Each structure stands twice: as C-alpha cells, then as structure tokens.
C-alpha positions in Angstrom: 0.0 0.0 0.0 2.8 2.4 0.8 4.2 1.8 -2.7 0.8 2.6 -4.2 0.6 5.9 -2.3 4.1 6.7 -3.4 3.1 6.3 -7.0 0.0 8.4 -6.6 2.0 11.2 -5.3 4.2 11.3 -8.4 3.7 13.9 -11.2 3.2 12.6 -14.6 6.7 13.5 -15.7 8.4 11.8 -12.7 6.3 8.7 -13.0 7.2 8.5 -16.7 10.9 8.9 -15.9 10.7 6.1 -13.3 8.8 3.9 -15.8 11.5 4.5 -18.5 14.2 3.5 -15.9 12.3 0.2 -15.3 12.0 -0.5 -19.0 15.7 0.1 -19.5 16.5 -2.3 -16.6 14.2 -5.0 -18.0 15.6 -4.6 -21.5 19.2 -4.8 -20.3 18.6 -8.4 -19.2 20.9 -7.9 -16.1 18.1 -8.2 -13.6 17.3 -11.6 -12.0 13.9 -13.1 -12.4 12.5 -12.2 -9.0 13.6 -8.5 -9.3 12.2 -8.5 -12.9 8.8 -9.5 -11.6 8.9 -6.9 -8.8 9.9 -4.0 -11.1 7.5 -5.1 -13.8 4.6 -4.9 -11.3 5.8 -1.4 -10.3 6.0 -0.5 -13.9 2.5 -1.6 -14.5 1.3 0.5 -11.6 3.2 3.5 -13.0 1.7 3.0 -16.5 -1.8 3.0 -15.0 -0.9 6.2 -13.0 0.4 7.9 -16.2 -2.8 7.0 -18.1 -4.9 8.4 -15.3 -2.9 11.6 -15.2 -3.3 12.0 -19.0 -7.0 11.4 -18.9 -7.3 14.0 -16.1 -5.4 16.5 -18.2 -7.4 15.7 -21.3 -10.6 16.4 -19.4 -9.4 19.8 -18.4 -8.3 20.9 -21.9 -10.8 23.1 -23.6 -10.7 24.4 -27.2 -11.1 28.1 -27.9 -14.1 29.1 -29.9 -13.8 31.9 -32.4 -16.4 34.4 -33.5 -17.1 35.4 -37.1 -14.5 38.2 -36.7 -11.8 35.6 -35.8 -11.6 36.8 -32.2 -11.9 34.3 -29.3 -15.5 34.2 -27.9 -15.1 31.6 -25.2 -14.3 27.9 -24.7 -16.0 24.6 -25.2 -15.0 21.2 -23.8 -12.5 19.2 -25.8 -14.2 16.9 -28.3 -11.9 13.9 -28.5 -14.0 11.8 -30.8 
C-alpha cells in the first residue's frame, strides 16, 4: 500500500521517468527473475498512473471558440472523438 501511495504522489513526468528506468533495466537483461517481476509490477502501476494523469489532463483541456470576426469568444469542452 505504501508503494501505491508513493506512485499516486508522483507527477506525470516523474512517473514516466521512473517507468523509463524500469523499462531500461528490464531490457538490459541484467536483472534476476524475482527482481524483474517486482519491477515489472511497479512498472504496470506506473503505467496506469500515467494513463490516469493523461485522462485528467485531457478532461481539463478546452478548445477556444472563435467568432465570425476571428476573435476568441469563449471555450468549449474538448471533443476527443
């Protein structure tokens, strides 16, 4: 549980950096099996955290609407479809 709380406190950028370190370790082939499983599981939790952070950011993004004169008139929610 402490590890899950640790991951949830990470920014997107920090979580992504840690995930990249894990991928590099796994790809190096220099980690024993038990350690590989442990860091893979942490990597999976980090991946999910990053996806959640991206979804939250996407929900906050708005597109600027322009009037006939080309000037901004307001914002509308992002239409991702």
